[in-house]
N, C-alpha and C positions, 0 to 999 in steps of 0.2 A: 468308698467316697470321697476321699481327700485325692484321688486319683482324676476322677474326673473334675474337678473343682480348679483343680491347677495345667487341666487341659483346655476346659476353658477359658480361663486367665491369659492364658497361652493367647491361646487365639485373638484373645480380642486384644492382649500388646501387638500383634502379629495386624491385626485388620486396623488400628489404632494406628501404627509404625506408616503401615500403607496409605491409610487415609492421610496423614501430615505428610508423605513424601507429594504425593501427587496435588497437594496444594503450594507445593515449594513455585516460586516464580522465579526465573533463570535471567540474569542481567542479559539488558539489552543496550548493547555498543554499537553507534556507528561506525559504517567503515571511514578511508579514507577521502576528502572528496574533491575533487582537480579546480582548480581555478575557475571561477565565473566568466563565462564570456555573454555578450551581446544574444537576447535570442534570436533577431536577424541571421546573427551568423552562421545558423544552422545546428544540426542535430544530425541525428541517423538515415542515410536515404529512408527506408526504410518506412519512417513517418513523414517524409515530407509530404503536403498534401503537392496536388497538379495546379500547375501555372504558379508556383513561389517558384524566386528564384535565390538561390542563399546569397547570404552579404547585403541582400537589398531591402535596406531600411524601408520603406515604402510598399514595396512587393509583402513584406510581411504585415504590417500596419494592413496593406487592403484585404488581406488573408483573415487578421483578428475578426476587423471590423463584418464581415462575409460570413463567421462562423456565431458572430453574434445576432446578427440578423435572422440565422437560421434559428437560433434559439428560443426565438418569438415565433410558437404559433398562428398566430394573426398574422402573422405577414410572411408567414413557409406557407400557408394555405389560403390564398387568396382565391378569392370565388369565382 
């Protein structure tokens, strides 16, 4: 009988240790960041919208206005 009690306590200790290990939070650190640039100077070519010219602030502002207009479904879905 004592052997069975020690087996249960060992199992309980292992389960508790596994449970506490699963709850641990890993540290979150940000990587190094490049110097900020103006948004209209461009990003990656794969994400450029058609009609947008990198480096042209007026073109960038027009793209932002167009995207904002498309967010409003009442304007986008005209009757």
